[in-house]
N, C-alpha and C positions, 0 to 999 in steps of 0.2 A: 504494500500500500504506500502510495506516495502522496498522501493528502496533507496539505498545509494551508495556512491562512485562517480565515474566519469561517467557523462552522456555527451556524445559527441554531440555537435550541428554540425551536418554534413554539409559540403559544398556540393553543387550540381554541378557535372561536366557537362559541355556542349561540344558538338562536332558540329562545324559550327552552333552555336546558338540552336541546338536541344539537348534534354537530352542525355547524354552518360550513359546509364544504365549499360553497361559493367564496366566502370570505377567506377560507383557508387557501384556496387556489390563488387568490389575489396576493396573499401574504407570500406564498412561494414565488410567484412571478416577481414580486418586489425584491426578494432576495436574489434571484437570478440576475435581475437588472442591476442590482447593487454590487455584483461581483462576488457574492458569498460562495465559498468553496464546496459546502455541503450543508444539509439540513438534518436536524434531529427531530423526529416525530414522536410525540408521546413520552418525552422525558419528563422531568419534574416541572419544567416551565410549561410543558404541554399538558399538565395535570393528568399524567399517565395513571396515577393511583386512583383517579376517579372514573376512568374509562372501563366500560365492559369489553370483553374480549372481541365481540363483533364490531364494536366501535373502533378498537385498535386496528382491526383488519380494514375497515372502511377508510379510515384515515390514511393508512399506509398505501392502500391500493390507489386512492385518489392522488396522493403525493407522487407516487410512481408514474401515474398517467400524466400529471401536470409537468413533472420534471422531464419526462421523456428522454432520459439518458444524458441530460445536460449537466448533472452533478450527482454525486452519491446521495442516497437516502439512508439515513441511519435510524434504526428503531430503538426507542427506549423500552427495554424488555426485562429489567431487573425487578424481582419480587422478593418476598421475605423467605421463601423456601427454594431450595435448589431444584426440586422437581417442578414447581410452578414456573420458575425462571426458564427452565429448559422448554417447557410447553409453550410459554409465551414467545420465546425466541424462535421456536419452530413455526409458530403462527406468523411471525414477522418475515421469516424466510419465505414461506409460502405466499405471502402477500407481495413479495418482490423487493424487500429491503436488501440493501447491499451489505450492511454491517449492523451489529447490535451494540448499543451502549448499555452496559450491565452495571447497575449501581450496587454498592455494598448493601447487603440486606439490612433494612432498617428495623429498629426496635429490638430485634432478637439478640443482638450483640454477640456474635460468634467470636471465638478465639482466632488468633492468626492462623493456626493450623486449620480451623474450620473454614476460614476465608480462602485459604489455599485450595482446599479440597472442593469447595463450592465452585470457584472459578474454573478449576481444572475440569470438573465434571461438565459444566456448561460448555466449555470450549471443546471437550471431547464429543459431546452428544447433540448439541443444538443445531449444528449445520450452517452456522454463519461465523465469519470473523467477528471477534468481539473487542470492544474497547472497555477496559476497566474504568469504573467511575467511583472516585473517592470524595465524599462530601460529609465529613463527620459532624458538621454543624446540624445536619438533617438526619443522619442515620444513627447517631450516638455510637458509632464504631469507626475506627480509623484503620484503613489498610496501609500498613507501614511499608516503607521502602524495601526492607529486607524480604518481606513477603512478595512484593512486586518483583524483586530480583529473581525469586524462585519461579514466578509465573511467566516472566517475559520471554524465556526461550520457547514457550509453547507456540507451535506454528499458527494456531488459530487465535492467539491473543496478540493483537496488532498494535496496542498502545494503551495509554491511560489518559483520562481527564482528571486532573488533580485540582481540587477546589480549595486546598489548604493554602492560604496566602502567606506562605513562609518561604523566604528566599533559600534558607538552608534545605528545606524539604525539596524545593524545586531542583537545587543543585544535585542532591542525592539521586533524584529520578533522572536527571539529564545524563548522569553517568551510565544509565542503562540503555540510552538510545542506541538504536542500530537500524540497519536497513529494514528489519522486520518488526521493530518496536518503536513507536512514536510517542512523544510526550506533548500533551496539550494542557494549557492552563484552563481552569474552570472558574476563574475569578476575573471579572471584567476590569476591576480597578487596578489590578497588578499584572495583567497579561502582557502588556507591552514590555515590561522589564524581563519577564520570563522569556519572551521571544528574543529580546536582545541577548539573553544569556544562552540561547540555543534551542529553546522550545520550538515545536513545529507549528504552533498556532494556538487558537483559543476556541473553546466551545462557549458561545456568547449569548447572553440574554439581550444585551444592548443592541446587538445586530438586528433584532426584530425591528427596532425603531430606526436605526441609522446604519444600514448595511454598508453603504459606500464608505462611511467614515471608519468603521471598524476594520473593513478589509484594507483600506489605505494605510491605517495604522499598523496592521500586521505586516504589510509590505515594507514600510519604512523600517520597522524593527528588524525584519529579516535581513535588510541591507546593512544593519548595524549603525544607522544614522541616529545616534543618541540625542543630539540636539533637536533634530526634526521630530523625533519621537516624543520628546518632552513637550514641545509646543503643540503637537497634534493631540496628545493625550490630555493636555490641559483643557482643550476645547470640549472634551467629553466628560469632564469631571462632574458637571451639573447633572448629566444624564445618569452617570453611575450612582450619584447620591440619591437621585429621585427613585431609582429602581430599588433602593434599599429602605425607603421610608416605611413600607409595610411588606409583609412576606411575599416573596415571589410566588406566583406571577401577578399579584394584584396590581402593582403599578404599571407593569408593561402592558397589561390588557387595557387599562384606561388610556394609556398613550396610543395604543393601536386603534382604539375606538375613535380617538380624535383624528386619526389619520384615515378613518373610514375603512378599517380592516377588522370589522367584527364588533360584537357587543363588548361592553366593559365588564360584563358579569362572568365571574368564574363559577364553579360549582361549589355548593356547600360542602364543608364548613367554611370555605373562604367567602368573603363578601367583597363588593366593589371598593375601590379606593375611597377613603374618607374624604368628605367634602372639603375639609381644611387644607388638603393638598392639591386641589384642582387648579388653583391659580398658579402655584409653583410649577405644576406639570405642564401647563400651557406655555409658561414662559420658557421652559426648557425646549419645547418644540419650536418656539419662535426663534430662540437663539441659535438653534441648529438649522434654521432656514426651512423647516418642515411645515410651519404654519405661518400665514401672513401676520404682520404686525397689526394689531388692532388700531383703528383710527382713533386719534385723540378726541376726547369729549369736547363738545363745543357749548 
């Protein structure tokens, strides 16, 4: 796999709690026009935990149709048990996904040996190349670099999305990079520094809103232009901050709604963005040039 740059973790638009495939298709086309390298369907940003199995299949099949070979489609397929993760990943394979993003099992808190065996069995049995996904702030379990080192030689394990925003952690993982194992940041606010240090790219929430800017920043960082990276990254700081004011994907869905790419409603137990943040969010879109400046009051 030679995938680099900005990979967008897509939000999933709903209409009256059902999938809004029309809006989803527009979001995918927006990513393609913005130069995004690949898309993740039904990851945590895509509310994968709230989707039924048939909805996952419908989303993936629609994404594959819309993409039509123009970039890879990655399925979020990690669940709390190894058996269910294998089943979900096979569904993704049959729906046409190119890869699977498999998150560390949430809540159950396996040991490092349990994590090793979990990912090994998924890689052995699920029929898709997989990206490991470590996000301990959500899973309450941390996939440590020494366990990643044991997993990285597996031919079906092709990389990791690391959401721990720690330069030391990233340096440890970058030591495992090879032709067959890539390292991606999973943290928008720090990904540019990770790519400057040798990471292959980012799996980004911010790219939903500003795909051109995130892809351009990836390209600058890959060239090693630290000064240009600092300036470009500064222009996205307000967006990064906005995406963190309430749990993901609440803010990003509101921003996409303002860009006419689906409803602002996530599925319960998540609620739409609190009204106190609406003005701040609109100003972020204005500063990015994605919404027109409101005319001055007369």
